[in-house]
N, C-alpha and C positions, 0 to 999 in steps of 0.2 A: 206118553199115551193111556188113555184110558178106555176100559173096557164096560160097553154095557151092559148088564147081566139079568136074565132074563126076557122073557117077550112081556111081561107085563110089570108095570110100574108098582109099588106099593106103597102104603105110609111108611116113613122112615120107624123100625120096630114094632111094626104092626103087618097083621096079615091082611090087612085093608088093602086093597087095589086103589088106586089114583085112577078112579072111572077116565077112560076114554085116552089111555098114555099105554100104547103098544109099540114097543121096539125092538128092533131086530137084533138077533142074538149074537154079542159079542163084535156091534157095532164100535168099530174105533173111533175117539170121538178125540179131536186136539184141540178146537177153538170150542170157546163160548162166548156168543154176544147177545147181549140186553140191551132193553130199552131202558128208561129211570123212570119215569113218572108215571103211576098208575102201569106198572111193568114190576120192575128189583124194588122201588122204594114202597114203603109202607103208605097210609093214608097220610101221616102226617110229615111224610116225603123227607123219610130217614131210611138211610141206608144198615139192614140188616148187620145185626151183630155176625150172625152167623153165617151171611153169607161172607165178612171180612175175614171170618173164621176159616171159612171152605176156600178159600182162594190164597191163604196161607199158607192151607195141607196142599194146595197143589201147585205149585211152581213152575211145573213142565209144561201146563197147560197155556195156552193163547186164549185170555180173558177180553175182552172187547166192550167198552160200556160206552153203547152208542145212543145219542140225544139232541133233541132241537136248544137244549141249553149250550152255554159258554164254556170254552173248555175250565177259563179260571173257575167258574162256579163247579163245575164237578169235578176241579182236582180239591176244592178246599172240603168235598164232602166225602173224599175218598181218604183226605189225609194220609198217615203216612203209605198207604199201601198204592201210592202213584205208580209206582217203579214197579209194582206187578201188571199192568193196567193199560192198554191201547184204548185211545178217549177218540171217539169217533163224535165231533163237538158240531153245533149248529146245521145240526143234520142232514152230514155228510159234508157241509163246505170246507171242514179243516180234518185234519187228521193229527193228533199230538202222541210223542211216544217220548218215555225220560224226559217230558217237559218242551222238547221241542218238534215247531209244526215240520212233519215230515209230508205234507199235502196241502197243499191251500187249490181252493177252487173260485178265482176269482171271478165275479161277475167286471163285464165291460162297464165305466166309468158313465158312458152315455147310455146304458142302458138300466143303472142305477138311478139319473137324472129322469130317465123318463117314467119310472115306478113314480117315483116323488109327484111330475108332475100328475101324471094318473090318480093318485090316490086323494091328492089334495088335504084338504084341512077340514074334513068331513066330522061330525059332533060323535061323539061318543067311540072314536076310534086314532090309535095312536100308533105312531111309525116308529121302529126302532132299526137303526143300521147297523148291523152287526158285521163287525170288522177281526183283521186278525188278533190287532193289538187291544181293541178295545169293543165298547158298544156306544152308542151316542142315540139321544132320545131330547124331543121336548119335554118339560112341564108339564104336565099333566094332573087330574085328579088325584088324591090321594091314594086312592084303591089299585087306581092303573098301576102309578110307580111302585106301590107296594109288590104287584103282581109281577113287575120286571122286576126288580129287586130278587126275586125269589128265583130266576133264570140267571141272571147279569151279574156277576160280581165287577167286574171293571164296569162301568154306567157313569158315562159323562154327559150330563144335561148341559142341552146349548140350545140355542138362539135359532139358529140357521144350519138345518141338517146337511145342507146342500156343499155347507162349507166343508166339510167332512169327506167328501170323496174322495181330495186330494191329497187325504193325509193318510190314509189308512185303506187296505186291502177290505174291498166290502165283499163278504160271500153270501149274505142273506140279509133280507128285509123281511121282519118280524111284523107283523100290522095284528096290534091286540083291538078287540070287539068289547067295549064295556059291559053291551048286553047281551053276553054271550052267546052269539049269533052266527059264528064263522061261515057255518053252512051257508047261511043268506046269502053272505054275499062271495063265496066262492067262485061262483059263475063268473062273475061282474070283474074278475080279476086272473081267469084264466083263458088259454089262447089269443093271446093278442102281441103277444112278442114272442117268436118263434124258437128263438134262445134261453127264454125263461119260460120257469114252469110255476103254477101256484102247488101248495099241499097242504091239505088241513094237518095241524100237528096238535090241535086240541077244540073244546066246544068254543073257545073264543081265543084262537090263534089260527091264522094263513101265515105259512111264510112263503116267499118269494126268492127265487136264487136258479142259477142256469139248469138247464134242463138235465144237464152230467151231473149234479150235485144231488145225491140224496145217499142214503144210509149203504144201499145194496152196492153201490157203487164204490163207494170209500170202503166197505168192507172186502171186496172184489181184489183191490189194492192189496189189501194185508194178506189176505188171504194167497195171492199172489207172490210175495215180497214171501212168506214164508212156507212156501209150497205145502199149502193145506188144500184138501181139494172142498167140496163142498159136501161127498159124503161123511169127512170127515168133521161138519162143522153143525152144530145147534143153536137157533135161538127163539128170544123171546121177544113178545113185544103186545101192543097193546091197541095201537090205533095207526090213522091211515099212512103216514110217515114211517109207519116199518114195514111198509110192503116188501120193499127191494132187498131190506135185512133178513126176512124170513126167507125171501125168495134165492138167495145166496147159499141158504144151508138145510140140507136135507132132512134133519131134523128140526122142523119150525113148529113153533109155539105161539099161540095166541091165547092171552090170558080169559079167563072165566068174564072178568069184566070188560074183554076187548071189544073194538067196534066189530059191527054184526059183519064186516065186508071183509077185517080182515080175518076173522074165524071161518069164513068161504075158502082162503088159498092158504090157510096154514094147514099141517098136517097131522096135529095135536091139538087137545086143548088140555093146559094147564089151572090149576085153582089157581083163585084170582091172586090180587097181590096183596089183597088184605089178609088173605091164609098164609101169607109166604109162599107162594106157587112156585117160584123160582127156584127158591132153597130145596124145597122139597123134590121138585123133579129131579135136582143135582144131586142129593143128598139118595135119593130111592135108585135115580139110573146109574150113576158112575161110582166103583169102588175108591 
């Protein structure tokens, strides 16, 4: 168990306070959950070395990495630290622990078919099927494929996406917009199927998944498994797909660079990912 010390967080090694970060004295924290892109990762999308050091120094802490990324991509970034972490992948569609999927929220196959029909073959739009075993997409322009490879390690290019539905457990459909106008397309993909939800996971990305598939529900499953309460949990995020994650944790932090709507529901504001905000809070708050 970890103890928060003091009521105000300070820059490690200085008397300079981290603005806006006031915590309850002697708060017990047993779980840390953090988003990746725009939150934990710096702008080159690299895991900070000092975060890996912090993880190694706190083996008793349940540390959860939550992302819209594919598990195999996440695992590659964290390397040898994999066994010290729990991974919420595909925005809550799958949870992996010690290399094994312990939770899968599979979409109905007929719903996946309906989504493909609704999305169609629009210009400057790429549709990606995210499964438990792999990820599938058709060939697109070089920039679109580069973006997909940033988030998906096991990526298979196919001629017909519909042919993949019976081959895997599809947990999410990711839609990439080359014009970076995901918010403009959000309304078109929302509310048409009561079993599904659309969520913005970036300026270029919309995810379609079961209404039960989100980072919050996946984290709640982990909290229940380890008997960890909301009051014993801390979370960090930067975008709207992190809402559920923050709502499951009493110590909820939106990054300084976060979406304005996420800042409204967060209890605290952390320094930006460029400033190493997650690490600053962890080192300042937890002994």
